[in-house]
C-alpha positions as CSV (number, residue, x, y, z in Angstrom):
1,M,67.4,-99.8,20.5
2,L,63.8,-99.0,21.2
3,I,62.8,-99.0,24.9
4,K,59.2,-98.6,26.1
5,V,59.1,-96.6,29.3
6,T,56.5,-97.1,32.0
7,E,56.2,-96.0,35.6
8,A,57.3,-99.5,36.7
9,N,60.6,-99.5,34.7
10,L,61.3,-95.7,34.8
11,K,64.3,-96.0,37.2
12,G,66.0,-98.7,35.1
13,V,65.4,-96.9,31.9
14,L,66.8,-93.7,33.3
15,K,69.9,-95.6,34.5
16,K,70.4,-97.1,31.0
17,T,69.9,-93.8,29.3
18,I,72.4,-92.0,31.5
19,E,75.0,-94.7,31.0
20,T,74.5,-94.3,27.2
21,L,75.0,-90.5,27.4
22,N,78.1,-91.0,29.6
23,N,79.5,-93.4,27.0
24,G,79.1,-90.8,24.2
25,G,75.8,-92.2,22.8
26,I,72.8,-90.4,21.3
27,V,69.4,-90.9,22.8
28,A,65.9,-89.8,21.8
29,F,63.4,-89.1,24.5
30,P,59.9,-87.5,24.9
31,T,59.7,-83.9,26.3
32,E,56.5,-82.1,27.2
33,T,56.1,-80.9,23.6
34,F,57.9,-83.2,21.1
35,Y,60.7,-85.8,21.1
36,G,64.2,-84.5,21.6
37,L,67.7,-85.8,20.8
38,G,70.2,-85.9,23.7
39,V,74.0,-86.1,24.1
40,R,76.1,-85.0,27.0
41,F,76.9,-81.3,26.8
42,D,80.7,-81.9,27.1
43,K,81.1,-84.8,24.7
44,E,82.5,-82.9,21.6
45,E,82.5,-86.0,19.3
46,S,78.9,-86.8,20.3
47,L,77.8,-83.2,19.6
48,K,79.5,-83.3,16.2
49,K,77.8,-86.6,15.4
50,L,74.4,-85.2,16.4
51,Y,74.9,-82.1,14.2
52,E,75.7,-84.4,11.2
53,L,72.8,-86.7,12.0
54,K,70.3,-83.8,12.0
55,K,72.0,-82.1,9.0
56,R,71.8,-79.0,11.2
57,P,73.3,-75.7,9.9
58,E,76.4,-74.9,11.9
59,E,75.1,-71.4,12.7
60,K,72.3,-72.9,14.7
61,P,73.4,-73.7,18.2
62,M,71.8,-76.7,20.1
63,P,69.7,-76.0,23.2
64,L,70.3,-77.8,26.5
65,I,68.1,-79.0,29.3
66,I,69.0,-79.2,33.0
67,G,67.2,-80.7,35.9
68,D,68.1,-78.0,38.4
69,R,69.1,-74.3,38.4
70,T,72.2,-75.1,40.4
71,L,73.7,-76.5,37.2
72,L,73.6,-73.2,35.4
73,P,77.1,-72.1,36.4
74,I,78.4,-75.1,34.4
75,I,77.2,-73.5,31.2
76,A,76.3,-69.9,31.9
77,E,78.7,-67.0,32.7
78,S,76.0,-65.1,34.6
79,V,72.3,-65.1,35.3
80,N,70.7,-61.7,35.6
81,K,67.8,-60.7,37.7
82,A,65.4,-60.6,34.7
83,A,66.3,-64.2,33.9
84,E,65.9,-65.4,37.4
85,S,62.4,-63.8,37.5
86,L,61.4,-65.7,34.3
87,M,62.8,-68.9,35.7
88,D,60.7,-68.5,38.9
89,K,57.6,-68.1,36.7
90,F,58.1,-70.6,33.9
91,W,60.5,-73.3,34.9
92,P,60.0,-76.2,34.7
93,G,58.3,-75.6,31.4
94,P,58.5,-74.8,27.7
95,L,60.6,-71.6,28.0
96,T,64.1,-71.7,26.5
97,M,66.3,-68.9,27.8
98,I,69.4,-67.6,26.0
99,L,72.1,-66.6,28.5
100,K,75.8,-65.6,28.4
101,A,77.7,-68.8,27.8
102,K,80.6,-69.8,30.0
103,E,84.0,-69.6,28.3
104,G,85.1,-72.9,26.8
105,L,81.7,-74.2,26.0
106,S,81.5,-76.2,22.8
107,S,80.8,-74.1,19.6
108,Y,78.1,-76.7,18.8
109,L,76.2,-75.2,21.8
110,T,77.0,-71.6,21.1
111,A,77.6,-71.4,17.3
112,G,80.2,-68.8,18.2
113,T,77.6,-66.3,19.6
114,G,78.9,-66.3,23.2
115,K,75.5,-67.4,24.3
116,V,73.8,-70.7,25.3
117,A,70.1,-71.8,25.2
118,V,68.8,-73.7,28.2
119,R,65.6,-74.7,30.0
120,I,64.3,-77.0,32.7
121,P,61.6,-79.1,30.8
122,G,58.1,-79.5,32.1
123,D,56.7,-82.7,33.5
124,S,58.0,-85.5,31.1
125,F,60.6,-88.2,30.7
126,A,63.0,-85.3,29.8
127,L,62.6,-83.7,33.2
128,H,63.2,-87.0,35.0
129,L,66.3,-87.6,32.8
130,A,67.8,-84.1,33.4
131,Q,67.2,-84.4,37.2
132,E,68.6,-87.9,37.4
133,A,71.7,-87.1,35.2
134,G,72.9,-84.1,37.1
135,F,74.6,-82.7,33.9
136,P,73.3,-80.6,31.0
137,I,71.9,-82.6,28.0
138,T,71.1,-81.4,24.5
139,A,67.4,-81.4,23.7
140,T,67.3,-80.5,20.0
141,S,64.1,-81.6,18.3
142,A,64.2,-85.2,17.0
143,N,64.0,-84.5,13.2
144,I,66.1,-83.8,10.2
145,S,66.5,-80.0,9.9
146,G,63.6,-78.6,8.0
147,M,61.3,-81.6,8.7
148,P,58.5,-81.6,11.3
149,P,59.5,-82.5,14.8
150,A,58.7,-86.0,15.9
151,E,55.6,-86.5,18.2
152,D,56.2,-90.3,18.7
153,A,59.0,-92.9,18.7
154,E,57.9,-94.3,15.4
155,T,58.6,-91.0,13.6
156,V,62.0,-90.8,15.3
157,M,62.7,-94.3,14.0
158,E,61.6,-93.2,10.5
159,Y,64.0,-90.3,10.6
160,F,67.0,-91.9,12.0
161,G,66.6,-95.7,12.1
162,N,69.5,-97.4,14.0
163,K,71.7,-94.3,14.0
164,I,70.5,-93.5,17.5
165,N,71.7,-95.6,20.4
166,I,68.4,-95.6,22.4
167,I,64.9,-94.3,21.5
168,I,62.8,-94.0,24.6
169,D,59.2,-94.7,23.7
170,G,56.9,-92.8,26.0
171,G,54.0,-92.8,23.6
172,K,52.7,-89.8,21.7
173,T,53.7,-86.4,23.1
174,Q,51.5,-83.4,23.4
175,G,52.8,-81.8,20.2
176,G,51.4,-78.4,19.6
177,L,53.9,-75.6,19.8
178,P,57.6,-76.0,20.6
179,S,59.2,-74.1,23.5
180,T,59.2,-70.3,23.4
181,I,62.7,-68.9,23.0
182,V,63.8,-65.6,24.6
183,D,67.2,-64.0,24.6
184,I,67.8,-62.5,28.0
185,A,71.6,-62.4,28.0
186,G,71.6,-58.5,28.0
187,G,69.0,-58.2,30.7
188,D,66.1,-57.4,28.4
189,V,63.6,-59.9,27.1
190,K,64.0,-60.4,23.3
191,M,61.6,-63.0,21.9
192,L,63.3,-65.1,19.2
193,R,60.5,-67.7,18.8
194,E,56.9,-67.6,20.0
195,G,55.9,-71.0,21.1
196,A,54.0,-72.7,23.9
197,I,54.2,-69.6,26.0
198,P,52.6,-66.7,24.0
199,R,54.3,-63.3,23.3
200,S,51.5,-61.5,25.2
201,V,52.9,-62.9,28.5
202,F,56.2,-60.9,27.9
203,A,54.5,-57.8,26.5
204,K,55.6,-55.6,29.4
205,Q,59.2,-56.8,29.3
206,D,59.7,-57.4,25.6
207,T,61.9,-55.0,23.7
């Protein structure tokens, strides 16, 4: 199902999207960079289905988005001071942080690493969704693994057709670079992917 979102119908679209997530569905939605694919973080069957849909290698964990830092204890064992400092500076925004995962979190989210990737997205439908939902949601890029990430709903449709329950059409996204990924689970900043936030910003902290 393709749903065009506007300011006028945003509230209703968010409600429908959250109902779909709660019922185990897969949704596609625009973030501040590309389109993402979302399922509830604690729906194991949905996570499995999403992995299979993307043909994602099992050793690649799926990142999460949240709408508020108060949700971090649901998925993270601890948040160190260095992580808090980066959150103060870059959240909401395109910085994905890897933290120590809470015990019992799905292996689809940790890939057996004991770590979890999370961010509060920048201004976009994704941010509204994460804030309204009140639970962590996957935000893996809307593409088949190895293919370019989708910048619009049409590309999501080309990739997945009717295998996704809802595609939220918010027009073309900004594109450009994906979120920057840093591993800060050990207290030091280790850049794993340079993205929308450049490496130079972390130069003093990077190891």
